[in-house]
C-alpha positions in Angstrom: -40.0 1.9 -58.6 -38.6 3.7 -55.4 -38.8 6.7 -54.3 -35.8 8.8 -53.6 -34.0 8.5 -50.4 -34.5 12.0 -48.2 -31.0 13.4 -47.7 -31.3 14.4 -43.7 -30.3 12.9 -41.6 -32.8 13.0 -39.0 -35.1 11.3 -41.6 -32.8 8.6 -42.7 -32.2 7.5 -38.8 -36.3 6.8 -38.7 -36.3 5.0 -42.2 -32.6 3.3 -40.9 -34.9 1.8 -37.6 -37.7 0.9 -39.3 -35.6 -1.2 -41.8 -34.0 -2.5 -38.9 -37.2 -3.6 -37.1 -38.4 -5.1 -40.4 -34.9 -7.2 -41.4 -35.4 -8.3 -37.4 -38.9 -9.5 -37.8 -38.1 -11.1 -41.2 -35.4 -13.4 -39.0 -37.2 -13.9 -36.4 -39.9 -16.0 -38.5 -37.4 -17.6 -40.4 -36.1 -18.8 -37.3 -39.3 -20.3 -36.5 -40.2 -21.8 -39.5 -36.6 -23.3 -39.7 -36.8 -24.8 -36.3 -40.7 -25.9 -36.9 -39.6 -27.9 -39.9 -36.3 -29.7 -38.3 -35.0 -30.5 -34.9 -31.8 -29.8 -34.6 -30.8 -31.4 -31.2 -30.5 -34.3 -28.6 -30.0 -35.1 -25.0 -27.9 -38.4 -24.6 -28.7 -39.3 -20.7 -26.0 -41.0 -18.8 -26.7 -43.6 -16.6 -26.7 -42.7 -13.0 -27.3 -44.4 -9.5 -31.2 -45.0 -8.6 -32.2 -41.7 -7.1 -29.4 -39.4 -8.3 -30.2 -36.5 -10.7 -30.4 -37.4 -14.6 -27.5 -36.6 -16.4 -27.1 -36.0 -20.2 -24.8 -34.5 -22.6 -25.9 -32.1 -25.4 -25.4 -32.5 -28.9 -26.2 -31.1 -32.4 -27.6 -32.4 -35.5 -24.3 -34.0 -37.4 -22.5 -35.2 -34.5 -21.3 -38.5 -34.9 -22.1 -40.0 -31.8 -25.3 -42.2 -32.0 -28.6 -40.6 -31.9 -31.3 -38.9 -33.5 -32.3 -34.9 -33.6 -35.4 -34.7 -31.7 -36.1 -31.8 -29.9 -36.7 -27.9 -31.5 -35.5 -24.5 -29.7 -38.2 -24.1 -27.4 -37.8 -28.0 -25.8 -33.7 -27.8 -26.0 -34.3 -24.5 -23.7 -37.3 -26.3 -21.7 -34.6 -29.5 -21.1 -32.0 -27.0 -20.2 -33.6 -25.2 -17.6 -35.6 -28.1 -15.9 -32.0 -30.0 -15.8 -29.9 -26.7 -15.1 -25.7 -27.5 -14.5 -26.6 -31.5 -15.1 -26.7 -31.2 -19.2 -23.2 -30.3 -20.8 -22.2 -29.7 -24.2 -21.2 -32.3 -26.4 -17.2 -32.0 -26.5 -17.4 -33.0 -30.6 -20.0 -31.1 -31.8 -19.8 -28.4 -28.8 -23.7 -28.0 -29.3 -24.8 -25.2 -27.1 -28.2 -23.6 -26.2 -29.5 -21.4 -29.0 
């Protein structure tokens, strides 16, 4: 059984901070596990003239556009950082960088 909670406000605030920190850790581990299990994004690269920088459209899993999700959170962040400003979100699925 659990012990009864203290009645003092300072003690309850300490417990609250501890529980919030624990919950944040659980959410982070869940996100990492889900990300490792399933890639959820892909970039559809557009044709550009030779020598011009690549341009692309970011899609998320479930989008009706052709493509297969092959990027995880870290991969998406890296691609978007590398091609900053040249990757836009799909108008259909409205994919966003996590």
